[in-house]
N, C-alpha and C positions, 0 to 999 in steps of 0.2 A: 456548396456541395455537402450532402449529408455525410456524417461520419460513418466510417466502416467499423469503428471500434470505440468503445468508451473504456477509459482507464479511470476508475474511481479510487481515490486515496481516502481512507477513513481517518477520522480524528475528531477532536472537539474544537469548535470555533472559539476565538477570543484570546486575548493576551494571557489570561490565566493559565492556558494549556500549552503555550509555546514552550518548546524544549522539554517536553514530557514524552515518555514512551508511548502513551496512548495516541499521540498525534504522528506516529511514524508514517502512516499512509499519506498524510498531508505533505510531509517533507519529501517523500519520493516523487509525488506528482509535481511539486514545486521544482525539484531538480530536473525532472523531465521537461517541464515547460521552459526552463532556462536553457537546457541543452538543445532543445528543438526549435528555439526561437518562436515559441507560441505567442498568440495574441495575449493581451493583458487579461487578467482574471476579471470576470464580470458576474454580477448576480444573475441567477436564473430562477425565476418564479419563487423567490424568497426561501427556497429550500436547498440551494447549492450555489457554489461559484464554479464557473466553467471557463476553460481556455481552449482555443483551437490550434492545432498544429498539423503540419504536413510531414509525413515520414516516408521517404521514397515514393512520393506521389500519392500516398494514401492519407485521407483526412482522418485524424484522430481527435477525439474529444476528451479532454482531461476534466475530471470533476472532483469537487470537494464538498460533500454534504455539509449543510449548515444546520442540521437537525440534531446534533450531538450523536455520539457513537451509537447508543442503544436504539436510535430511531433512523439509522442510515437507510433502511429500505424505503422510508417515506420520501427520500430524495432520489435514490438510484432507480427505483422501479418507474416512476413517472418520466425520468430523464430518458430511459430506454424507450418507453412507449411514445414519447413525443417525437423521437427521431426514427421511429419505425424499426427499432432494433430488437433482437431477442437476446436471451441469456447467453447464447454462444458468441455474442459480440461484446461481451463484458469481461473485463479483468478487474478484480478488486485487490487493492494493496492495503494491508493492515498489520498491526503488531501481533505478536504471539508470545505469551508468557511461558510457554512450554519450551521455547528455544532460547539458547544463550545469545547474548549480544554478538553480532558478527555473522550469525547464521541466517540464511534465507532459504525458503522452501516454496517452490512453485508446484501447483497442482492444477490439473485440468478440471477437477470437480471434487466434491466431497462434503462432509459434514462441516458444521461451524467449529467443532472442537471446543465449544464453550465461548468462542469469541462473539460477543453480543451484537457487534455491528454486522458481522457475517450472518448471524442468525436472523437479524431483522431483514436483511436483503433476501435470504432464503424464504422467509415467511411472506414477504410481499410479492416475490416473483412466483412463489409456489414451486420452486425447483432449486436444487443445488448444483445444476449442470452449468456452472460458469467457472472460469479459471480464477485462481487467486494466488497472490504472492504474499507470503507471511515473512515478517522480519522479526527475528528474535529480540526480546527485550529483557530477558532474565540476566542478572549480573554474572552468573556462572552456570556451569553444568549442574550444580547442586540445586538450582532454582532460586526462589525469591527469599529475601531476608525478612519480609513482612507480608501482611495481607495483600492480596493481589490488587484490589481497587486502590489501596493507598500507594502501592508501588507505581502503577501505570500512570497515576496522576501527579507523581513527584517529579521534581526537576532532575535532569541528568547530572551526575557528578562530572567534573572536567575529564577524568580519565575515561569513563564510559562514553562520554560525549564524543571523544576522539575516535573511539572504536566504532561507535554507531555511525559517524560520518563516513567511515570506510565501508560500512554495510550499505549505506545509501548509494554510494558509488557502485557497489556490486549489484544492487537491485536494479539500477538504471541499465547496467550492462546486460543483466538477465532479461529485462523486458525488451531491450533492443534486439537481442538474439531471438527471443520469442517471435517478434514481428518479422524478422528477416529470414529465420531458418526454421521456425515452427516450435511449438511448445515442447515436443518430445526432446528435441535437441537442446533446448534451453534447460529443461529439467535435468538431463544427463550432465550438462556442463556445470550447473550451479547448485543443485541440491546436494547437500553434504559438504560444500565448500564453505570455509569460514573466512570472512574478511580479515585482513591482517590487523593485529593489535599494534597500533603505533608506539605503544609504550613497552612492548616486549623487548627483552634484550636480544642482540643479534644472535641468530642461530637457534632461537627458541622455537 
């Protein structure tokens, strides 16, 4: 059965990039695959890994581009075309250095905001009319402690790792609400919400 939606999580392939902010999208689709009992990940035309799931009877295709972040469109665009889908049947999950760790932001469309994976997808599809879920990766409201490229490719500290794990759980809940109740409802429920900091003192 052809998928009704593609959820593409962006990141960089390979062990060097595991546990880094830039692979946030990979971690979210991995969590979705585990939660939904998806098929095993398998390579697709050398440009992506894909897994299939059924959610309330709807076939969902999960994807992880193998093209590196800046070339994500080279995987996502042909994946949609192969399955006869258009941009309205795509949701992209990626990191966002403008948001602090713990924040998620869902949008129905919009610019890339400087996120190079999103920009690559926009360039290859010729449109920005697809939904996207951004996960904050800045260590605080004040922003980054160093140059952006260095930060997103660095390993998480144990403390930020724990809070980011909570953000992944929140992202999964957000996407499930989007599927079951619509994107507007999910945006209202999750945009502006911050995943709990496991290390915060009680009552903080």
